[in-house]
N, C-alpha and C positions, 0 to 999 in steps of 0.2 A: 504494500500500500504506500509506504513512504517513498519507495523508488518511483512509483508512478507520479506522485506529487512533485518530486524533484524533476522528473523528466518533463512534466507539464510546465514548470517554472522555466526550465532551460529553453523549451520550445517558445514560450512567450518572449523571453528576453532576446533570443536569437532573431526574432522577427521585428524587434523595435528599432526605430531610427536612433541616430546619435542624440538628437534633441530629447527624445523620449527616455533614453538611457540616462541622460543628464538629469532630467526631472526625477527619475526613479532614484538616482544617487542622492539627490537633495532630500527627497522624502525619507529615504532610509537614514540619512544623517540626522534628520529631525526626530524621527520616530525612536531611534535607538541612542540618540545623543552621542554619536561618534563622528569622526572626521575621516572621510575617504580620500586621504592625500596619498599620492604615490610616494613611496620611500625614495629619498634622495641620498645617494651614496657618493662619497668623494674618494676616488681611487688614488692611491699613491702613484707618483710618476714612475714609469718603468725605466730601469737603468739602461743606458745606451749600450747596444751590442748584445743584449740579452738573448735574442733569438739567433743571431749568427754565431755566437760563441760555441754553443753545443752542436747545433746542426741536426740533431736527431728528431724524428717525429714524436718520440715519447715525451719530449720537453715542450710540446705545443701547449699553450695555455688552455685551461679547462673553461675559463670564462673570457668573454670578449665584450667590447662596447661597440655601439652602433652610432655613427655620426652621419648627419645629412650635410654633404658637401655643397649641394646646390638644390634649391627647391624646383628649379626648372620653370617652364612656361605655364604649367598648370599648378601654380602655387596654392590656389584655394583647395584643390583636391589633396595636395600634400598636407596642408594644414589640417584638413579633416582626418586624414589617416593618423597624423601626429596626435591629435586630440583623442582619437579612438584608442591608440596604443598607450598613451600616457595618462589620460584622464585630466589633462591640464585644461585650464580655461582658454578661451580663444586668444587673448592677448599673449599669454605665455607660450601657447602652441605656435603662434605666428613668429614670435621672437626666436624660438628654438628652430623652426623651419628655416629661418633667414640667418641663422648664426654662422653659416659658412663652414661648419665642421668644428667650430671652436668649443661648442658644448656637446656632450654626448646625449643622444636621445634616450638610450638605455645603457646602463653599465652593469658589469658583472653578470651577464646572462650567458646561457649555454650557446655554443656555436650554432646548434640547430635552430634555437629560437631567434638568434640574430639573422640567420639566413631567411627565415620566414618573414621577419620584419623588413629586411632588405628587399625581398621580392615584392611585398605589399607596397612599399614606398616607391620602388622603381616602376611598378605598374601605374602609380599615380603621377609619375613623371619626375621623381627626384633622382639625384645622383647620390648614392649612399656608399659609405666606407665602413668596413668592419675592422677594428683594431684589437 
């Protein structure tokens, strides 16, 4: 019974627009007195020559960061994707999309998740880099 309810909720959410999801987030924040802020992590700078020093595939980092190098011609579409991925407000999502790779979109995520995000952003017209 619980699995069916969970699946119904997932189906409802998956059919919602970004605006509806934002309204849902606000309603949940008010109802449960919580804040749905994306965690912000600051990564320490990587030492120069770290990847070239060893050269073996076993030393490949387990987590990566995603950067938007250029929002491209379809900037509005890219901003929508950024908002969807990060949960940021419009202004912050726009600033991040226009940062030119100075700020990471997502940090310390798996390479597989980074590739999914990269594909989604590239489909919207952005130039994306994974570090």
